[in-house]
N, C-alpha and C positions, 0 to 999 in steps of 0.2 A: 359724729357718732356713727360707727360702722356696723355694730351688731346690737340688736335689740331683742331681748327675750321676753316671753310672756308665760305666766303660770296662773293656774286656778287653785284656790285653796279653801279649806273649810267645807261647809255644806254646799252641795251643788245647787244651782238655780237655773231655771229656764232662761235662755238668753246668753249664757256664758259662751256658748259656741259662736254666737253672732259677734260677741266682743272679741274673742280670739281671732276670728276671721278678719275683723276690722283692723286689729293691731297688725296682723301679718301682712295683709294687703297694703295697708298704709305705709308700713315700713319699707316694703319692696318698691312701692310707688315713688318714695322719696330717695331711693337709691341705696338703702342700707340692707343688710342681711337680717332675716328674721329667724328666731330660734324658739322652739317650744320646750318648756320644762315639764316633764311628766310628774304627776303626783305631788304637786305643790312644793313646799319647802322640804319635804321628805326626799323628793326627787332631786332637788337642788343640792342637797347634801351629798347624794350618791352619784351625782353627775349624769342623771338621766335627761340629757339634753340632745336635741337633734335639730338640724337646720330644716326650716319649713319653706316651701315655695307656694306658688299660687294654687297648685293642685292639692296641696296639703289641707287646705281649708275649703275645698270645693264641696258643695252639697251638704253643708253643715248648718247654714243659717237657720234652718227650720227645725233642727234637732234639739231635744232637751238634753240634760246632762252636760258633760264636758268632754270633748275629744282628748284633752290633755290629762283627764282623770284628776282626782283630788284625794288628798289624805291629810290627816292631822299629824303633826310631828312634835312629839314631846322633846325629842333630841334638839330641835331647832331652838327651843326655849332655853337651852343651856349655852354658856359661853363657848364650850368646846364644839357644840353643834354649829353655831354661827361661824366659828373659825373654819370649819370644814366647808360650809356654804361659801365663804369668801374664797377659799382655795379653788372651788369649782368655778366661781365667777372669773377669777384670774386665769385659770387654766384655759377656759374657753374664750377668754378675752371679750367678755360681755361688757358692753358700754352702758347699758341701761336695762332695767327690768320693769315690766308692767305687771302688777299684781291685781288679780280679779278675785274678790272675796268680801267677807264681812268684817266685823269689828276685830276679831282675832287675827285675821289675815293682815289687816292694816297695822296692827301692833307689831306683827312680824316684819312688815315692810319698813316700819319706822326704825326697828333695830338694825336692819341692813343699811338704811339710809345713814344712820349714825356711824356706820363703819366706812362710809364714803361711796356707797353704791347709789347712782342716780335711780330713783324709784318714783313711779307714778301709780297711784291706786285707783281702781275702778270698783264701785260698790256693787257687788253681786251677792245678794241674799234675799230670800223670799220674805224675811221678817220685816223689812223696811225700817230697821232700827238704827240707821245712821242718819242723824237729824240734820246734818249740814246740807243734805240733798232732799228734794221733795219726793223722790222715788228711787228705789234701788232696782237693779236688774233682777227680774224674776218675780217681783211682788205682784205686778198686774196679772201675770199668768196664774200665779197661785190663787189670787182672788177669784178669777174666772173658773178655775178648777173647783173651788169650793162652791161657787154659785151653781154650777152644774149639778153638784151633789145635792145641794139644798132642793133644787127643783125635783129631783128624783125621789128624795126622802119625803118631800111634801106630798107627793102622790100617794105613797103607801101610808103615810100618817093620816091622810084624809080618809082613806078607805077603812081604817081601823079606829078612827077617833082618838088617836094617841097624841101625846106630846113627844117630841124628839129632841134630845140634846145632841148637837153636832160639835165634837171637840176638834179644834183646829190648832195649828202650830202657833207658837208665840209664848215663849217662856217668860220673857221680860217685856215684850212689846205686844200690845193688843191690836195692832193695825189690821191684821188679816181678819180677826173677829169683827172689828168695828166696820170695816168696809163691806164685808160680806153680809154682816147683819143688817146694815142699812139697805144695801142693794137687794138683799134677799127677803126683806120684809119680816125679819125675826121679831118675835115678841119680846125677847130679852137678849142682851149682849153682856157677857160676863168677861171682863178684862182685868189684868193685873193693876192697871193704873187707876181704877175706880173702885170704890167700896161696893162690896157684893152683899146685898140684902136678900136672903132666901125667901123671906116673907113677901117682899115686893114681887119677886119672880112668881111665887105661888099665887099671889093675888091676881096677877094678870092672867094666869092660866084659868083660874076659876071664873073670872069675869068673862073671859072669852067663851068658855064652855056654856055659861049661863045664857049668852046671847046666840047660841047655836053654832059656834065656831067648831069646825070639824077637825082642826089640827092646830098644833102650836110648835113653833121652832125656837129653840134656845141655842145661841152660839156661845161656846165656852172656849176661851183661850187656855191652852194646856198649862200655862204658868199659874193659873188661879187655883186649880184643884183637879181632882179626879172626877171624870164625867159619870162614872158608874155610881160613886158615892153620892154625888149630887142628885142623880136620878132617884136613888133610894129615899133621900130626904124629901124630895118633891112628892113622891108617891105616898109617903107617910103623912105628910101634911094635907095633901089635896085629895088623895084617893084616885088621882088620874094616872092611868097606865103611861109610863114614861120609858122610852127606849133610848139607847145611846149608840151613836156612830162615831168612831174615832177614825178620822181620815188619814192620819199619819203621813207617811212619806209619799203618798199619791200626790200631795200638794207640791212636791219638788219636781215631779216628772212632767212629761208631755211637751208637745210642741209649743214654743213661746208665742205669745200674742204678737200682733203687728206692733203694738206699742213697745213691747220689750225688745223686739228685733231692731226697731229704729233707735231706741234709747241706747242699746248696746253698741250699735254701729257708730252713733255719734260720739259716744264716750271713748270707744276704742281708737277712733281716728284722732280725737283730741289728745288722748294720752300720748300717742306717738309724736304729735306736733309739739307738745310740751317738752318732751325729751330732746327733740331736735332744736328747740329754742334754748336749751341749756337749763331748763327748770328741773328741779328735783325735790323729793320729799313733798309731793303735792298729791291731792286726790281730786278727781273730776266728779262733778255732780250735775244736777239739773235744777234750775229755778225758772219756773214758767216754761218758756220755749227755748231758753238759753242754757247752753252748757257752760258751767262755771268750773273754777278750780280753787281749792283752799289748801292750806298746809295740812299735812298728815296729822299733825298734832291737833289742829282744830277739828278735823274730821273725826278723830278718835274721842276727843273730849267735848264733843258738842252737847253733851248732856241729854236728858230725857225730855221729851215733849209729846203731849198727847192732845189730839184734836177734841177738846171737850164740847165745842159747838156742834160738831158732827155727832158726838155721842148723845147730846141733849136732843138733837133733831130726831135721831133714831128712836129715842124714848118717847117723844111726842107723837111720832107717826105710828108707834106700836100700840096705841090705845085701843 
């Protein structure tokens, strides 16, 4: 394998740059040439490919976002679009591609693999919704970003005696809400995987206020509902003034944590090793302290799983 390319696709995640760096430098270390594909599958279709050297990835391990940029490509989901992508692969004589992204990116990678391109996937998404791996690149950073926001919001909530709903990302996966809710001492955590009882949420708020609690934090995953509407219902039932903070894309930005940098570095290096070993249509992940790899099909179809024990613990500790 003489030429290995890397792309980032879908939503950006802190740590993607660390993964790109690991792929490029590992490729060069093992004697092959490294190439960067700009703007994901969109750039692959349009031939936005350039050779990368050691300097290309200097000073990026600590940076959020992605040096290669990312974009969603409707064209790639068509047969004609994938044919154009294959033409680019053949024209540049690319022997293997490392795809960094989430579920949608992996589905695109599988389509390329079916056309004969050796592909290795690296999970890069803050949602942590790929269940074959214990953690995805960017998740830990997003959790810490939300925790920082909780600390600041708690200060002002205490000053005014308010309740505050903090709406976090997670359309179909409540992991950000769950982890930040437990670590941040939230009174209630509202996630798409668990039944949402507004009366129970309100009951906790009233009980807390009656025993002199000066603030209340509610973490709401965006996939459950609208934070503003939820706040109105809480005020109507309890009479407690409730504010809403929608964190939005701030969760995707910022310098990656040490954990995400190390995770990305391990996964990037392993992805290159797998290609050099002749493996294809695989996805790397993490189990305990060990980097693993599974088929792309298994990574995509791993199903949904939610840590109910952690959710129950958070509920117990929020009394």
